[in-house]
C-alpha angles and dihedrals in degrees: 000000000000091000089055090056092053092047093050091049091053091047093052092049093050092045091056090060097038094101094056100038111018093161090057092055093050095046093049094053089047090053092051091050096048096043092052093217112217111242089225088066090061089053088063089067085078092229102156123194113214115239114252093249093062090073088066098035094111093051091049092052092048091051092051092049092050092048090052094042094053094039093236093156090052092052090050089050092052091049091052094045094048135227120010092231097050111096143149102263119215119265119272093244090053091051092048091059094054120117113260093243092050092047092048092051091049090050091050093050094046090051090065115108116234091249090056093053092063097035119116088215092066111121092220117081091197128032124185109194113192090317110194134179127181130182104199104301094342116097110211099173119022116202100301121183127192140140122215113200126209119288093016127129106213117197121209110198131184145118122278107289095026092118103259098123091041088056090051091049092053091051092050095044095247092124133026119257110240093205140333121045145244129216126203115189087342095307120121118230088216099053107016105036093143091058089046091053092046090059096045139082113199133195106188126212092249117046111258098198134136107243095205092061127075121240091254093050091049093053092046090052092050091047090056092046089051092052099248108165111259093239091056099046097089092050093048094047095045091048092053091046091051099047093046093047095242097133097109092052104032095106097042123098108268092229086069093056122111119242092262093050091049089055090051090052092047090051091049090051089054091052097049112116094018096261116202093231125041128191118195121187107198094324097176098049109134096007122134117244095259094051091045092054091047091051090051089054091050094049091047090054091047091054092045089055090064103270125134122225138191117190139175122208144156092217113097089190089059091052092051090049099046115015124089091185134018137198121194111213123205124174091348096308135098112250098181139003133195146077118317092253092047091054092048092051095044102042101023105053117176124353141321114231117197117192125190114203122219128230129260126232091268091056097253124126117265115257114270101206096080090054092047091050092049094051092046090051097048099035109043112212095021112144134194107250096180137354123187142128095004095310121114120192115201127190109213105195098186105094089184090074108102122229090234090059092049093051093045093054094044093051090052094058102038094101101030096051096032097245110171099186142346141185135197124205144147117277109276128225089245091060090049088050093050092048089061102036094058086083093057114125115214111252123236112260093207101058110183114253121241120259090246092056093048092049093050091048092050091050092050092049092048090049090050095239089138138356 
């Protein structure tokens, strides 16, 4: 077909000059006939004929965008999978090993009638009802249940791969829920994702910013998308820039921002429009101490104004400063649930004793076994929590032991057992966190893609939309 195009083009050019030089036209056609030009030679003219599908390429792209925008493939998936409330419940032995607080919360959530889950009178802004996500044979989120009431800051803790970000992605509609459901302000993430997104501000784990726009331009764009009145946009944007300490960088391209400043901008984008529910995925990562403290003050004021927040973080100090309730997630399941102080009291009974050993004359570290034997003899039930590089961490479970008694005994052995230094303090949230996360199994990096994703990719490749 391409050769026909070339031939017709030559014919039209020669025909245009036929009146002036008829002999030239005749001789040229005779030359082509006699020389028997190989059609491959014409291909070297680089005249390419567009495939038929390119005429409809724009329409195809628009259709794909609309299908993604309105989550058509998710709705089809939910119809194929069945009812939103039907799920594969965890095994009985798994449920029997749950913490009492986690089990009580699950029982409370499952006791809700269906009408209450979608009711605007429900006291919980967010409800996770047996939320479950599986990638092939790998279970990322395993039937978690929790209710987050109004004006609460709920902290979701866990190592990388525990399922925190996957939970956030299901709530925002980024990934399909395998089974179970979640309700935000009475709207289901399976059937009313647009209403869920309209009531939510979201700061993702990885900064979703446009590098060719300045920070100020980005916030103005988000303010317009959020429906902020045009006369109030400058005030809203300038206020967010001021409180998050972005003034020196507001008019720079965001691709030039440092990692901490990008997190500030992402947090500001989540706060634009004053949404009633805010989700923050590691918002303070990369921030300097001053900016982090300022952000804590801002988020505390946001919560005090009546907003509800859910955040993930690896900073235990941040949890203590912001969170009213915490869940520690391991292998996609909640291992404990409660306020920071409740978790310390329940899982960190007694004291933590940290002993630093001195050095001998030859420069080596003093032996640790005599110190371990002494502590075990004088504090029954004490266990070694950690032992490395001359530091021994003891967990003293007996809260009846007075601090005066601990200090008296430690002072008496400082010289005899070569103890250089020691400290006594209440069990920290970080130690509670570490006691649970040691059971975390590393997630698979190559999660299998869903059948729907594979099918779409194959169709696009076959159609030639991309190579």
